[in-house]
N, C-alpha and C positions, 0 to 999 in steps of 0.2 A: 628292391634288392635288398638286404638286411644282412650286418655286421656287428661282429664285437667290436671295439675298440679297447685295449685295455693297456694301463702305465704304471709302473712301477717306480714311483719316486720316493725323495725324504723332502723332496722341497715344498710338499705340502704340510710340513710338520712345522708348530711354531718351536725355534729355536733359540736359544741366546747365542749358538755359533756364527750364525747372520749377523748379530752386532758386529761392528768394525772395534778393531784393535786401537786401545789409545795409541800416541806418538809414545810412549814412555814404555808401553808393554811389546810394540814393534821393535822398538830398542835394543830392550834384553831379550826379547825372544832370536832377533839376528844375530847376538851376541855368543848367546846360547849353543846358534846354531853353529856358528864360527869355532865355536872350542870346540863342540861333539865332531866335528869334521877333522880335528888336530888330533882325535883320539884321546882326550882329553875325560876322565869317570866324570858323575856328578860331584864327588865333594870337591876334585880339583876347578871344576869350573865354577862351584861356588866361592872357594879362595881367592881367584881371580876376579870373579865378578865384585867382589866386598875389595878388592885392592885397586880395582877401576873406579869405583864410587859408587855402584850400583845400590839400590834401596832392595834390599832385600832381606828375609827374612836370616834369622842367626845358624838354624838349623841348617846342612848341606841337605836333608832330607824335601827343603822346600824348592830345589833346583831340582830334583827327583820329580817330585807334583808336575813341577810346570812344562818337563819334557814328557809324561804320559799326558798332560791335559793336551799339551801342542799334537799328538800323535792323533791323539783321539779325536780333537778339532777337524787335521787332516783328512783324516778319513771319512769324517760324517760330512765333511763339503762335499771331497772328491768321490763318492759313490757314482755309479752310474743309471742313468736313468735308461730304465727298457720299455719300451713304448711297441704297441703291433695292432693288427688284424688279426680277427679269427671268426668263426662260422658265417662264413659267409653263403647266402643261400638266395634263392630268388622264389618272391612269391608271384604266385599268380591271381589275378581278382576278373570276377567271371562279369563284365557288367553286361545287363540287361536295358532296353528299350520299353518304355514303355507304350 
């Protein structure tokens, strides 16, 4: 019996996304998500983060960039893995005695 096993996965590609986030990054990301769920824009999130003492760039666009990178990371890490079998076949071999 012969068959072909196929897999489509992102897990075989080396990526920086597999590296765990630091504690400060996790804290910052959680705060950004919390503020985003409140309905704040990235500019207002930037102001709130500065008020709370987070070390973040001077420009509000840094928050926008962080949000885009978080979404890209989540999309990459949560891709489905597709696996399956196909092309089943039975092969017969003739065995001759001497």
